[in-house]
Steps between C-alpha positions, in 0.01 A plus 500: 500500500799679328693240303665480166459242222636174595553397139740783445839414340766388738845666516760384745245308696277801555181546288474832317193687630542800269467329156190428287372155601375432142824617320768454770793587286374799300727632224447853613691584821284782631408639839244285688142584404295647781259196514794260558662684789514340844248690723659402826821662393332828396288504816817462710675782300196721569512425866872568518453839320259607776759438767784651301296827451417489883867476593636743242286799566719733701370612844582839645270540799457297814361503857405207716232368271738539204762289688249228572414491124876490420534187731201333337630565152838375587351176636259451204681654209860593547717255288209263439364630173842555344556134574195403313594736211851344476356148547262553207790628279679177546184305414441708184861461405483127517171496301637727233818281471296181458276657254783616277651163519174332403485727191843407399648828578825582698362575849819670612487748212127560558554548875792747444303707270214510748735598782673762293164665418399498861826664594446780258150557632643498854761762408228738370289438810806550732611833348173664410267373767641336810841378628325213691482307170527119524493426125873565446595269779245235379655513154854471639424221745291329231833426311589257781182316430646424151803344666280281721298386200820431295645299775171306520487489888250256633199615710678401835817692404305808404319491838832430689686797321201727577501422872872528524498829321229630723705435812815647339318821370344557850841477672679704228233774535533515880872536473478778245232686711708475814803641318289774350348614839824482666655734247194733484503545880879540521548226767778254526301170500143385506526469886497884513173535316236640727122529481520881536744527195271276295199713587686813392612335182141405420377850565772639280420260214128587520581872474724447207230293322240770570729762361564285183121476446420860571780698326647293219406599154428249219808579298710464821330173574590370152862596533520335839333183400721477192815525716349252746445254218850549361649438852277183541616359167855565580482334846605136484262428789206559259601191311530266793190266535300607802156453652323579169679221331382263783139597424564419129642157589199416715270592208707298266479202739111538533459507116730187463295291737178604331302684770350731246414215266280335755476599865321187624802281558664773701207592737677335782829690440298838476309420819827419683648826376206682660503306827879539555564827313248733661600439869871494420489816285289679770718392783816618315330838453394528856848419622649777273229741620572451868876496443485829304304673764748379772792619284362853460420509874853411585428152636648301217823489284540538129642145478189342667262718285695385192423142571122573537515720191655222302232253622226756395662527155463123472139519616405746218525259218347222707192715546510603147487142392217434734294754305573308189397175660183645637388650167576186303287295748215756485500503128398135509163604624262657242374778730846618575594475138228742414592732788869519413451502113506888475862469606597320184437811288744696709751209473467460121641854460725494810789686348278784376326515838821501692629795302169686534515451871843649516381800292188538710672517848778704359264769372315491827802546733756706303524874531489546116159339500234493771754493783300348779787286640483644845129425527523129431477284807466122544120538484494723195746286310281198549189696379691632205622140414145367516351777291783501247517118460119472461519756216775291340294185521206661312723673239704174444179312426377766271819510313552128470141466359629703195880428483708185527764644719561799727684786326843422653450121461436567129842684486676234697361220281568685169868554619534138611350344186665754261176586337213733554236293681123517417341703761125524465257202570283388225160670490317184596721470813436854599125459468520188720696712759 
């Protein structure tokens, strides 16, 4: 059973799971030691990283089998794992805040330093590796969590705000998408959007993407990504809380109620999440799937499809949270704890592994490296994901048996704490590993 010490210090009504149970208020405010981490959080991070890799690897090929795999991956992965990733960011933010407070530090200052360091790492990733970076947006949206903590919202208020923002963000996205498509197609209103025009637009976008992967040089990519980052940071829309912040709030709420302290009191809640979430999320996906096919065939309108698309957008975080519920329940069984434990090594160095994944698929697909973008289909992308992630699991375990943190985690913590963190494990710990 995965639980945390029940005699941990209490901060704001929530026991602190990441402090030393023998010396709860240590003088040294250092990163959590490896042996005191919460395994369930790291296992969930590792699981989320698998899905993030699966969805992020670009796909250039197709065919009927490829389209089937695309539909399967859309159902199982699209939007689900990024939900988990954002959810866990909110959980970690809450735990870090309470830990800083328990040590008599200013949690807002500590959190700001942590977010600033993450932002800098994200900028480097965005410019030099991949413009699909999420770290910069996480750092920016994380500032709003400071406000939530400062206002001392109750658990119910946090959950209510998250659900309201989820509905607002979904409607806002649909309105913006409708406006964008209308302008791109050069039609007067959304009533004039046809399936034939949408098919042509999709074909044109695929051709442009293929050209980008097969002809763009690395220096040109850097220039384009730098300009893209500047435009994003100058766009006020970047700073409006959206769906990512919703995931943060849900994680904050989960940490507040103590699910990661002890799962047992919340088994009923987790089971209900599964029983209601799976059929509801699948039904929303199926509705969107059918509606989309009808739209492209000319038997549906953009407005009707927009309603189904919005419903499916709500279904993604629902299914993502059912994954969280399922894993937390499975981890209460020793055999599943043993089976899923390898994921904790990937999750303990999640930031490093996320960046390695970006570097890996960038080198595989871009013309200035291996350049096999056009050969990647739904099948080969899944195979690539399985092989690459398995290698990451083995390498992560090897690394963490010798070092306290992943390489990028070490940089992040050193910047956050304002001191060079000890890196290597003690020799006796290495020998036990």
